[in-house]
C-alpha positions in Angstrom: 0.0 0.0 0.0 1.2 3.5 -0.9 -1.1 5.4 1.5 -1.8 3.8 4.9 -5.4 4.7 5.8 -8.2 2.7 7.4 -10.8 3.8 4.8 -8.5 2.8 2.0 -7.8 -0.5 3.8 -11.5 -1.3 3.9 -11.9 -0.3 0.2 -9.0 -2.6 -0.8 -10.6 -5.5 1.1 -14.0 -5.0 -0.5 -12.5 -4.7 -4.0 -10.5 -7.9 -3.6 -13.7 -9.8 -2.8 -16.0 -8.1 -5.3 -13.6 -8.3 -8.3 -13.1 -12.0 -7.7 -16.8 -12.7 -7.5 -17.8 -10.6 -10.5 -15.0 -11.6 -12.9 -14.8 -12.1 -15.8 -17.9 -9.9 -16.7 -16.6 -6.4 -16.9 -20.1 -4.9 -16.5 -20.5 -6.8 -13.2 -17.0 -5.8 -12.0 -17.8 -2.1 -12.7 -21.1 -2.3 -10.8 -19.5 -3.9 -7.8 -16.5 -1.5 -7.8 -18.9 1.5 -7.9 -20.7 0.1 -4.9 -17.5 -0.5 -3.1 -16.4 3.1 -3.7 -19.5 4.6 -2.3 -18.5 4.7 1.4 -15.2 6.4 0.7 -16.9 9.1 -1.4 -19.2 10.2 1.4 -16.5 11.9 3.5 -13.2 13.3 2.0 -11.6 13.6 5.4 -9.8 10.2 5.1 -7.6 11.5 2.2 -4.2 12.9 3.5 -4.0 16.6 3.0 -0.9 16.2 0.8 -3.1 14.5 -1.8 -5.6 17.4 -2.0 -3.4 20.2 -3.3 -3.7 21.0 -7.0 -0.7 21.5 -9.3 -1.0 24.7 -11.3 0.9 23.1 -14.3 -1.6 20.3 -14.7 -3.9 18.0 -12.9 -2.3 15.6 -10.4 -2.5 11.8 -10.8 -1.2 10.0 -7.7 -1.1 6.3 -6.9 -2.8 5.3 -3.6 -2.5 1.5 -3.9 -1.5 -1.2 -6.4 -2.0 -4.9 -6.0 1.2 -6.9 -6.1 -0.1 -8.9 -9.1 -1.4 -5.8 -10.9 -5.0 -7.0 -10.6 -6.2 -3.5 -9.8 -4.9 -0.1 -8.7 -6.4 2.9 -6.9 -5.4 6.5 -7.8 -6.3 10.0 -6.7 -6.7 12.8 -9.2 -6.7 16.4 -8.2 -8.1 18.9 -10.6 -7.6 22.7 -10.6 -9.9 25.1 -12.3 -9.9 24.5 -16.1 -7.7 21.4 -16.0 -8.6 18.4 -18.1 -7.2 15.3 -19.7 -6.6 15.0 -23.4 -9.0 12.7 -25.2 -7.8 9.1 -24.5 -8.8 5.5 -24.3 -8.0 2.5 -22.1 -6.5 -0.9 -21.8 -8.7 -2.0 -18.9 -11.9 -1.4 -17.0 -12.1 1.5 -14.6 -14.5 3.2 -12.2 -14.0 6.8 -11.1 -15.8 8.5 -8.2 -15.9 12.2 -7.3 -14.8 12.8 -3.8 -14.8 16.7 -3.9 -16.2 19.2 -6.4 -17.5 18.2 -9.8 -16.1 16.8 -13.1 -17.2 17.0 -16.7 -16.9 13.9 -18.9 -17.1 14.0 -22.7 -17.4 10.7 -24.7 -16.2 10.1 -28.3 -16.3 7.4 -30.9 -14.2 6.8 -34.0 -15.8 6.5 -37.4 -14.7 4.0 -40.1 -11.9 6.4 -41.2 -10.6 6.7 -37.6 -11.8 10.2 -37.1 -13.1 11.2 -33.7 -16.7 12.3 -33.2 -18.3 13.5 -30.0 -21.2 11.3 -28.9 -23.9 12.1 -26.4 -24.2 15.0 -24.0 -21.5 16.0 -21.6 -22.0 14.3 -18.2 -21.5 16.3 -15.0 -20.4 14.2 -12.1 -20.7 15.6 -8.6 -19.5 14.4 -5.2 -20.6 10.9 -4.7 -21.2 10.2 -8.4 -19.3 7.5 -10.3 -18.6 6.7 -13.9 -17.1 3.6 -15.5 -15.2 2.7 -18.6 -14.3 -0.5 -20.4 -11.8 -1.0 -23.2 -12.9 -1.2 -26.8 -13.9 -4.6 -28.1 -14.9 -6.3 -24.8 -18.2 -8.1 -24.3 -19.9 -4.8 -23.6 -19.2 -3.4 -27.0 -20.9 -4.4 -30.3 -19.0 -6.0 -33.1 -15.7 -5.0 -31.6 -16.5 -1.3 -31.9 -15.4 1.1 -29.2 -17.9 1.3 -26.4 -19.1 4.9 -25.9 -17.2 6.1 -22.9 -14.0 4.2 -23.6 -12.7 7.2 -25.5 -13.3 10.2 -23.3 -12.0 13.4 -21.9 -12.5 14.4 -18.2 -11.9 17.6 -16.4 -12.9 20.0 -13.7 -16.5 21.3 -14.1 -16.1 24.3 -11.7 -13.5 26.8 -10.7 -13.1 25.1 -7.3 -10.6 22.2 -6.7 -12.1 18.8 -7.5 -10.8 15.4 -6.4 -11.6 12.0 -7.7 -10.8 8.4 -6.7 -10.2 6.0 -9.6 -10.0 2.2 -9.5 -8.5 0.4 -12.6 -8.2 -3.2 -13.5 -4.4 -2.9 -14.3 -1.3 -1.3 -12.9 -1.6 2.4 -12.6 1.0 3.2 -15.2 -0.6 0.9 -17.7 -4.2 2.0 -17.7 -4.4 4.1 -20.9 -3.6 3.1 -24.5 -3.7 6.2 -26.7 -3.9 9.9 -26.3 -5.6 11.4 -29.4 -4.9 14.7 -31.2 -7.6 17.1 -30.3 -8.0 19.8 -33.0 -11.1 17.9 -34.2 -13.0 18.8 -31.0 -12.9 22.1 -29.1 -12.9 21.7 -25.4 -15.4 23.6 -23.2 -14.6 27.2 -22.5 -11.9 27.5 -19.8 -10.5 24.0 -20.1 -6.7 23.7 -20.3 -5.2 20.6 -21.8 -2.7 18.4 -19.9 1.0 18.6 -19.6 1.9 17.6 -23.1 1.0 19.3 -26.5 -1.8 17.6 -28.5 -0.6 14.6 -30.3 -1.3 10.9 -30.7 1.0 8.7 -28.5 0.9 4.9 -29.0 1.6 2.6 -26.1 3.1 2.8 -23.6 1.0 5.4 -21.9 2.7 8.4 -20.3 2.1 8.4 -16.5 1.1 12.1 -16.8 -1.1 13.1 -19.8 
């Protein structure tokens, strides 16, 4: 464990049991993980103060726990005003829950030519809310096409600091597959992209976007 904490200890214990029972169905895993996250999202006081401070140069992405065998990892994201990820996709399932503040999530799909298109309305996630993603081509998709939500962009929805807790079905550094060029889609007013200029990066994923 990276961060010793009773609330985190309890979450880890619940996750180990839930993921074992729900596997291999990714939809079942995500439902169970969202349920397991609910108690820690009710009160942010358990998170050490050092993990609540935003970085003015880009949102923070901190590891809280990683299983020795890489079965799952838990991370804390801290979002300053206007901070957002680039558009990206994933190698594994994941569930994110808002601990403090609010986040905006945009979903995208790729057409037959590989171009990105925005799909659906933006989703605003507030404290206590969760959102899940699964990688393209799993049993939740159709015909191997990317499942809406696998390609997405997430960022702060208000000017206040926001904090989210993320559980992924992989090692923390290996969660994401590709970061997409973004000129095809204009981010919401006030959003700032992550630490690197817009470009497409193949695997391996950069630990900071």
